[in-house]
Every structure is written in C-alpha cells, then in structure tokens.
C-alpha positions in Angstrom: 116.8 103.8 106.1 118.5 103.9 108.7 119.9 100.8 110.0 118.0 99.1 113.4 121.3 99.5 114.5 122.1 103.7 114.0 119.0 105.2 115.2 121.0 108.3 116.6 122.4 109.7 113.7 119.1 109.1 112.1 116.9 111.3 114.5 119.9 114.0 114.2 119.0 114.1 110.4 115.3 114.0 111.3 115.6 116.8 113.8 117.9 119.1 111.7 114.9 118.9 108.4 112.6 119.8 111.6 114.3 122.5 112.9 114.7 123.5 109.0 110.9 123.9 108.5 109.5 120.6 107.8 106.3 120.1 109.5 106.9 117.0 112.3 103.6 115.0 110.8 104.9 115.1 107.3 108.3 113.6 107.9 108.2 111.0 110.7 110.4 108.9 112.3 110.0 105.1 113.4 112.3 103.4 115.4 112.4 99.3 115.6 112.4 96.5 113.9 112.5 96.7 110.2 110.7 93.5 109.6 107.7 94.1 112.1 107.5 97.7 111.3 107.9 97.0 107.3 105.1 94.4 108.2 102.8 97.0 109.3 103.5 99.9 107.1 103.3 97.8 103.7 100.3 96.9 104.1 98.4 99.5 104.7 97.1 100.9 102.0 97.5 104.6 103.3 101.6 103.8 102.3 101.3 104.9 98.4 105.0 104.2 98.0 107.8 102.7 99.4 111.5 104.0 99.1 114.5 101.3 99.9 117.7 101.0 100.3 119.6 97.6 102.2 119.8 94.2 100.8 118.3 92.1 97.8 116.9 89.5 99.8 115.0 92.1 101.7 113.4 94.2 98.7 112.3 91.2 97.0 110.0 90.4 100.4 108.6 94.1 100.4 108.1 93.3 97.0 106.3 90.5 97.7 104.4 92.3 100.3 103.2 95.1 98.2 101.8 92.6 95.9 99.4 91.1 98.3 98.0 94.5 98.4 94.2 95.2 95.8 94.1 98.0 93.3 97.5 98.9 90.8 101.1 99.0 91.3 102.5 100.6 94.2 106.1 102.4 93.3 108.6 100.9 94.7 112.4 102.4 94.3 114.7 99.6 96.0 118.3 100.7 95.8 120.6 97.3 96.8 123.5 95.6 97.1 126.3 94.5 94.2 129.1 92.2 94.0 131.6 95.8 92.8 134.5 94.5 90.3 137.0 96.5 89.0 138.6 95.8 85.9 142.3 96.8 85.5 144.8 96.3 82.6 148.4 96.5 81.5 148.5 99.9 80.5 146.8 101.2 84.6 149.7 103.0 86.5 149.7 101.2 89.3 150.5 103.4 92.0 146.7 105.0 90.8 145.3 101.4 91.0 146.6 100.7 94.1 145.3 104.1 95.6 142.2 103.6 94.0 141.4 100.2 95.2 142.5 100.8 99.0 139.6 104.0 99.2 137.3 101.7 97.2 137.6 98.4 99.5 138.4 99.2 102.6 138.3 103.1 103.4 134.3 103.1 105.1 135.3 99.4 106.9 134.3 98.3 103.2 130.4 99.0 104.2 129.1 101.1 101.0 127.1 99.6 98.8 129.7 101.0 96.1 132.9 99.3 97.7 135.0 96.9 95.2 135.0 93.3 96.3 136.2 91.5 93.0 139.7 93.0 91.2 140.2 91.7 87.6 144.3 92.0 87.0 145.8 91.3 84.0 148.3 89.3 84.3 151.0 91.1 83.1 151.0 93.9 86.1 149.5 91.8 88.6 152.5 90.8 90.5 153.7 94.4 90.7 150.5 95.7 91.7 149.8 93.1 94.4 153.6 93.8 95.5 152.4 97.6 95.9 148.9 96.4 97.4 150.5 94.6 99.9 152.9 97.6 101.4 150.0 100.1 101.0 147.7 97.7 103.1 150.3 97.4 106.1 150.5 101.3 106.1 146.5 101.3 107.1 146.1 101.8 110.7 142.4 100.2 111.8 141.2 102.3 114.9 138.7 104.4 116.8 137.0 106.6 114.2 136.8 109.5 116.2 141.0 110.1 115.7 142.4 111.5 112.5 145.0 108.9 112.9 142.1 106.0 111.9 142.3 105.1 108.4 139.4 102.0 109.3 137.1 102.1 111.6 134.7 99.0 112.6 131.9 97.4 111.1 128.1 97.7 111.8 127.9 95.5 115.2 128.8 92.0 115.9 126.7 89.7 114.2 128.5 91.9 110.7 132.2 91.0 112.4 131.2 86.9 113.4 130.2 86.3 109.2 132.9 88.3 108.0 135.3 86.4 110.3 133.8 83.1 109.0 134.2 84.6 105.4 138.0 84.9 106.3 138.3 81.7 107.3 136.6 80.6 104.3 139.2 82.8 101.9 142.0 80.7 104.0 140.7 77.4 102.8 139.8 78.4 99.3 142.2 81.0 98.4 145.6 82.5 98.8 146.1 85.3 101.1 148.3 88.4 100.0 147.8 91.1 102.8 146.3 92.0 105.3 146.6 95.0 108.2 147.1 94.3 111.5 144.8 95.3 114.1 145.9 97.8 117.2 145.3 97.0 121.2 142.8 99.7 120.9 141.0 98.1 118.6 140.1 94.7 121.6 136.5 96.4 122.3 134.8 97.1 118.8 133.7 94.9 116.2 136.8 95.9 114.0 137.4 93.3 111.1 141.5 93.5 109.7 141.5 94.5 106.1 142.1 91.4 104.4 143.0 90.6 100.3 143.0 86.9 98.6 143.8 85.7 96.1 140.7 83.5 94.2 139.9 81.5 91.0 136.5 82.5 89.9 133.9 85.0 90.8 131.9 81.7 91.0 133.5 81.3 94.8 131.3 84.5 95.5 127.6 83.6 96.5 126.8 86.4 97.7 128.4 90.0 98.3 130.9 90.0 101.2 129.9 93.6 103.0 133.2 94.6 104.7 136.8 95.2 104.3 137.7 91.7 102.0 139.0 92.0 98.6 139.3 89.3 96.3 141.6 89.7 93.2 141.5 87.2 90.2 144.0 87.5 87.8 142.8 87.2 83.6 145.0 87.4 80.1 144.2 89.9 77.8 142.4 87.7 75.5 140.3 86.8 77.7 138.3 89.4 78.9 135.5 88.7 77.4 135.1 86.0 79.5 135.9 87.9 82.6 133.1 90.6 81.3 130.7 87.8 81.2 131.1 86.0 84.8 130.5 90.0 85.9 127.3 89.5 83.8 126.5 86.1 85.4 126.3 87.4 89.0 123.0 89.2 88.1 124.5 92.5 89.9 124.7 95.4 88.4 125.7 98.5 91.1 129.3 100.1 90.1 132.3 98.5 88.0 135.6 100.3 88.0 137.7 100.3 85.4 141.6 101.4 85.0 142.9 101.8 81.9 144.6 104.5 79.6 143.1 102.9 76.4 139.7 104.7 75.6 139.2 101.9 73.4 139.6 99.0 76.4 137.2 101.0 79.0 135.0 101.4 75.6 134.2 98.1 75.0 133.8 96.9 78.3 131.5 100.1 79.4 129.5 99.0 76.3 129.4 95.2 77.2 128.9 95.0 80.9 125.2 96.1 82.9 126.4 98.3 85.7 124.5 101.4 86.8 127.6 103.2 88.1 130.9 103.1 86.0 134.2 104.5 87.1 136.8 104.9 84.6 140.3 105.9 86.1 139.2 106.4 89.6 137.9 105.2 92.9 134.7 103.7 92.6 133.0 105.3 95.8 132.0 108.8 96.7 129.0 109.6 94.5 127.7 113.3 95.0 124.6 114.0 93.6 123.5 115.5 90.5 127.4 115.1 89.6 126.8 110.7 89.8 123.5 110.1 90.1 123.6 106.6 91.8 121.4 103.4 91.8 121.9 100.2 89.7 120.4 97.8 87.9 119.4 93.8 88.3 119.6 92.3 91.6 121.0 95.8 92.2 118.2 98.2 92.3 114.8 99.2 90.3 116.0 103.2 89.4 115.4 105.5 88.9 118.8 107.0 90.1 119.2 108.8 94.0 120.7 112.1 93.3 119.6 112.3 88.9 117.3 114.1 86.9 114.7 111.8 87.0 114.2 110.5 90.8 111.4 112.6 91.6 109.4 110.8 89.3 108.7 108.5 91.1 107.3 110.1 94.3 104.4 112.1 91.8 101.4 111.4 90.0 100.0 113.1 87.1 96.5 111.4 87.7 94.1 111.5 90.3 93.9 108.0 91.5 90.9 106.7 93.9 90.9 103.5 96.1 88.0 102.2 94.2 88.7 99.7 91.3 86.2 99.8 88.6 86.7 96.2 87.4 89.0 93.1 87.5 91.5 93.3 85.1 90.6 90.9 81.7 94.4 90.6 81.6 94.5 89.5 85.5 91.8 86.9 84.8 93.4 85.5 81.8 96.9 86.0 83.4 95.5 83.9 86.7 94.0 81.3 84.0 97.9 81.0 82.6 99.2 81.4 85.8 101.0 77.5 86.1 104.8 77.6 84.9 104.9 74.3 82.7 108.6 72.9 82.4 107.6 72.5 78.6 107.6 75.9 78.2 109.6 76.9 80.3 113.0 75.4 78.0 111.2 77.1 75.4 111.2 80.1 76.3 114.5 80.7 77.8 116.1 80.5 74.8 113.3 82.7 73.0 114.2 85.2 75.8 117.6 84.8 75.1 117.4 85.6 71.6 115.5 88.9 72.1 118.4 90.0 74.6 120.5 89.5 71.4 118.6 91.2 69.1 118.3 94.0 72.0 122.2 94.4 72.5 122.2 95.1 68.4 119.3 97.3 68.4 120.7 99.5 71.2 124.2 99.8 69.0 121.5 101.8 66.2 121.6 105.3 66.6 118.3 106.9 67.1 117.4 108.4 64.0 117.9 104.7 62.7 115.7 103.1 65.0 112.9 105.3 64.3 113.8 104.2 60.8 113.6 100.9 60.9 110.2 101.0 62.5 108.1 102.8 60.4 105.7 100.7 59.7 104.6 101.1 63.8 105.1 105.2 63.7 101.4 105.4 62.3 100.5 104.1 65.6 102.1 106.7 67.3 100.7 109.1 65.5 99.5 112.6 67.7 102.0 111.4 70.5 105.2 112.9 71.5 106.9 109.9 71.7 109.5 110.0 68.7 110.0 113.6 70.1 110.5 112.9 73.2 113.2 109.4 72.7 114.6 112.1 70.3 115.6 114.8 72.7 116.0 112.1 75.6 118.6 109.1 74.4 120.2 110.9 71.2 123.2 111.6 73.6 124.0 111.0 76.9 123.0 113.9 79.1 126.4 116.2 80.1 126.8 116.6 84.1 128.3 118.9 85.8 131.8 117.9 87.6 135.2 119.0 88.4 137.5 120.1 86.0 139.6 116.9 85.0 136.4 114.3 85.7 134.0 114.0 82.7 130.0 112.4 84.1 127.6 111.7 82.2 124.1 109.6 82.2 122.3 107.2 79.5 119.2 106.1 78.8 119.2 102.6 77.5 116.4 100.5 77.1 115.1 98.2 80.6 115.5 94.3 78.7 113.1 92.4 77.0 109.5 93.5 77.3 106.6 91.1 77.5 103.3 93.2 75.8 100.4 90.8 76.3 97.5 91.9 74.0 94.4 90.0 74.9 91.2 89.3 72.7 89.5 92.1 74.8 92.0 94.7 74.0 92.5 97.0 71.0 95.0 95.5 68.4 96.4 99.0 67.6 96.6 100.2 71.0 98.7 96.9 71.8 101.1 98.0 68.4 101.3 101.9 69.9 103.0 100.0 73.7 105.2 97.6 70.7 106.4 101.2 69.4 107.0 102.6 72.3 109.4 99.9 73.9 111.1 99.4 70.5 111.9 103.0 70.7 113.7 103.4 73.8 115.9 100.4 73.0 113.8 97.7 74.1 113.3 94.1 72.1 109.6 93.0 72.9 107.5 89.1 73.1 104.1 89.8 72.3 101.3 87.5 74.0 98.5 87.3 72.6 95.3 85.1 71.7 94.9 83.8 67.4 93.1 86.8 66.3 95.4 89.1 67.0 98.8 86.6 65.9 98.4 87.3 61.5 98.3 91.1 62.2 101.5 90.9 64.8 103.0 88.2 62.6 102.7 90.6 59.6 103.6 93.8 61.4 107.4 91.8 62.4 108.0 91.0 58.8 107.8 94.2 57.9 110.2 95.3 60.8 112.5 93.2 59.4 112.3 94.5 55.8 112.4 97.7 57.7 116.1 96.8 59.0 115.3 95.7 62.7 117.6 92.9 63.9 115.6 89.5 63.9 114.0 88.2 66.9 113.4 92.1 68.0 109.8 91.2 68.2 108.8 88.0 69.0 105.4 86.4 69.1 104.8 83.6 71.5 101.1 82.1 73.1 99.5 83.4 76.5 100.1 79.8 77.4 103.2 80.5 78.5 103.3 84.5 80.2 104.2 82.1 83.6 106.9 81.3 81.9 108.1 84.2 80.2 108.0 86.3 83.8 110.1 83.8 85.3 113.2 83.9 82.8 115.5 86.4 84.4 116.5 88.2 81.2 112.8 90.0 80.9 112.9 93.7 81.9 109.2 94.3 82.2 105.1 93.5 81.8 103.3 95.8 80.2 99.3 95.3 80.2 96.1 97.0 80.1 95.3 97.0 83.4 95.4 100.5 84.4 92.1 101.6 86.2 91.8 97.6 87.7 92.6 95.5 90.2 96.1 94.0 89.1 96.7 92.0 92.1 96.9 88.7 90.6 99.3 89.7 87.9 101.9 91.6 90.1 101.5 88.6 92.3 103.1 86.4 89.7 105.8 89.2 89.2 107.4 89.2 92.6 107.5 85.3 92.4 110.2 85.9 90.5 113.7 85.0 91.5 115.7 87.7 90.0 115.7 91.0 89.5 112.4 93.5 90.5 110.8 94.6 87.7 107.9 97.0 86.6 104.3 96.4 85.7 103.6 98.7 82.6 100.6 99.9 82.0 99.0 101.3 79.0 97.8 104.8 79.5 94.4 105.4 79.6 94.6 108.6 77.2 97.2 110.6 74.8 98.3 113.2 77.2 99.8 110.6 79.2 102.3 109.5 76.8 104.9 111.7 78.7 108.6 110.8 79.2 107.6 109.9 82.8 105.7 107.2 81.3 108.8 106.1 78.7 111.3 105.8 81.9 109.4 102.8 82.6 111.2 101.0 79.8 114.5 102.8 80.0 117.6 101.9 82.3 119.8 104.8 83.8 123.9 104.3 83.3 126.3 106.6 84.4 129.9 107.0 83.4 132.1 109.1 85.3 135.6 109.4 84.3 138.7 110.5 85.3 139.8 112.6 81.9 143.1 113.4 83.4 144.5 109.5 83.8 144.3 109.2 80.1 147.2 112.3 78.9 145.3 115.4 80.0 142.2 117.3 80.0 142.3 118.7 76.8 138.9 120.8 77.7 141.5 123.3 79.1 142.4 124.4 75.9 138.8 125.8 75.3 138.5 128.3 78.6 138.4 131.6 78.0 138.4 134.3 81.3 135.5 136.3 82.0 
C-alpha cells in the first residue's frame, strides 16, 4: 500500500508517523510502479516479510517471487479480493435491508474490498425489496466528494472507470437492469461511474470481482438455500458475507456452512473497526491472520534467532523434488481423497473441544510434556468476545484451516511426525499423511485406533509420497507440514507457489519442545469474525443485566 494512484495521502500518513516520533529510517515510503519496486524488494534477502493488500492475482505473483529465494519460508500476509455476498430471507425487514445494501454496495463508490457484490434475495420478499431499492438508488447524489451533498464519488482512475463501463454493457446483455443512479452535470470531468443494480440468473456469470458501484441480484427459493451456499463457497473467495434474517437458526446455518472470514448479521458489511471487527479473508481472499485482531502481530515476530546460513538441503526437499511431476492418474485419485478428507473435517469441527481431545486418545502420548492440549482447550473451546457498541455482538472464532498434508520421510522420526498429526487434528484440521513403507504400517494402526475412538472416517488418510505434487495442487488443501526447519525449503515452496488456488503455508516441525506454542499452532488455524446487530432480532437482552456504577 498505497495504490499507485494515491501517493499524496500515503505521504501524509507516513509524515504523521514521523511527527509522532517514528524514526525516518524505520518507516520509509517508496513511490512508483508497484511491479518495479516490488521486483526489487521482494527478491532482496534483507526483506524478512511482506504484508500486502490488493488483488488475488498480484498476491500470487508475490508468493511465487518469494518462493524463488533460498532458505526458509518468508512470512507473507495477504489480504485480497472477494466475491462478497449477502443472503436475505423473507423474515428480514425490507427497509433495513435496503439501507444496508446501499451502504455496502455503493458508498465509497463500491471500492472497498468488503463491499457487497452479489445480493441473494428470497423470492417471497424480492419484489418488495427491489421496489424500495430502486427508489433509494434514484435518490442518491453522485458528485464531488468534497461536498456534503455527495453520496457517491468517483472511482480511482479512468482505467477502472473504463473496465466498469464495459461490465455494465455486458450486464445489459446478460442480465436485467433493476435501477441506476443518474449522473449530474458536474460529473463530466471526473472518473465517475453511475451506481447500477442488475438481476442475473447465477453467480457463475461473474468470473471475477467487479470493483465498483455495481450490484448483482439473484433470487432464490427457501428450499434452495443449500444450493446458494454451495454457489458462494464454490467461488473460492471468503472475505465478507451479509445475512439478513430475524430467525436465529437461519443465520447460524448460513454462518456454519459458509467459509468467509467476516460475517455480518442484520447490518451492513463494510466499515470494520480495529479490535472490534478484525478483518481478513479465507481461501482466495487472504492468508490471515486478521488485521486489527489479537493474533496479527505474531506474523511480524520471530521467537528464535535465524541466520542467513543454511545448514543443509532438506531431505524432504530432495524427496519432493523426486516427486515434483504431477501425474494425471494420481490427480483424479487425490481429488477424491481430499474431498473425503474435507467432509470428515467439517464433521470433526462440529465436535466440542473436549470430545476432540477424548477422540484422539491414541495420539495424546505423542504430545506429552507439551502445552498443545491446554492451549487448544483455552483458545478454541469458546469464541473470543470482542468489544463493541451496545446492541452489537462481536466474536472471533478459531477453526481448522483445512486438510493438512503431513510429509514423513524415512529419515524423519515417526514419533515427531505423529506429534504434528496430533496437533493438526486438535486444531480441527483433517490430515493426509504422505510417507514411505517403513512408516506406513504404524500410521495405518493409529488410523484404525482413532476410528475406534470416535473420529470421523477419513479424518486421517494415508497416501504414498509419489502423490505429493498431485495433492498439493488440490484447491481444498489447507497447508503442508514438513520437517524442514533450518534447511533450504526453496524446492518445496516453489511447488506450493505453483498452485492456482489459495495461498497456503509451509508449516515446519519445531526443533524443540519450547517452540510448541500458540503462535505455531496458529498456522493450523483460520480466524472467523461474526458481527451481529442483536437489536434487529427482537432487542438486546443484555441490557436487562446492566447495573449502575
């Protein structure tokens, strides 16, 4: 940050830090071409980490550039785009829905990464809501943002304007115009785009995020709610989601079945506040941890001294280089395998933490002397309640990041490998173990004992080492766990960076017991924020328990 088009505000922000006492050498501002500056900085060994906000495509380019560097993983925090949706059922209050849709879709000219792009309206309420939305859009004023009378200002530049106008032309051909806001005479000199709302048939008509004041509306029947949720999840994005309903069970069902990082119930979807609505996406929408959340600073810290010297080339890297070719035959098999693993994980995440601990009893001995069980019990058993205004509930949940691929070579300690498996399972992940014949029998025995203890079938799956590359390229994979700490993992990171889907971490086995801390377990976890306007569902019952000081 910032965007190339907005250097003045960036310069002013940095100057405020300097005035506040931050040394000039500690915080530096480089202005110019993003690709040119990025190419120079990212490949420089003195850069110890990257924090990025921007498009998913650019984040993947940065990730591939970082993967060309030798040594260990370079911390990379990316907050990227989304195909943000709102689901509205027939119990929602139409006036409130329209107010929140206007704020979420069109304010800031729709140029917030959290802005609403696709509105799913239950058929029973659709006509009423659309009539009100049409009237609200006609009343908006587009103009110079320096004037209080302006509701919506320009988009960032002429290039963005041109792309949005082309999309509007496309939607006129493929959808139905619901409403558009007229441009005033004083908008001829700027890069203004009139807010538009189109009704379309399917979210599949949108092959990427449309970053501007254009809303897409899809009707659905109540019995097709699961299909709607599947459509949203299938985009691969998971940034923000809005839910409007006065039925608590409806909101809970949608929240449980979707994967987004920030969910808002009965309110608008924009304007996340630091410490109240920690912000960041999942899947194609970001790596985590959430900005403004309690776990963000861990990514900017190191708990051990690292040197630029590499002791050895990792045996895991050598093994993976041997199996780096993706076989079409194994790709299909691994797709089925990871789908089974993901389904088992979803069932596993519904287990209370105490039940999880009881179910993995066969693996508990491998965690002896470590704080892993107590940390999981403390951090995952209940959501973290966050501060917020009266009438709003905010909470942060930690859930398993996704199916984990744990690689255990013949040179690795099986006991330490099973320690990684136990840690991942406790965090709510499913695990695929890729190992060699000398360890396979022991892993099979553990798997059978776990199923007897009550874990879902396919929660722990055994596969061959020659399927590693085919497994890595599967979209649902959540991370790769290897014994590479202190060695050159460039070969492995290069394989991970070739993925066409979400950016996933290389999680390295700790070298000693002291490193099994919460900051390490966070690699197995993903954060979800839930923000709810409790007043909209019948009032704030917490007010009854307030007492005067």
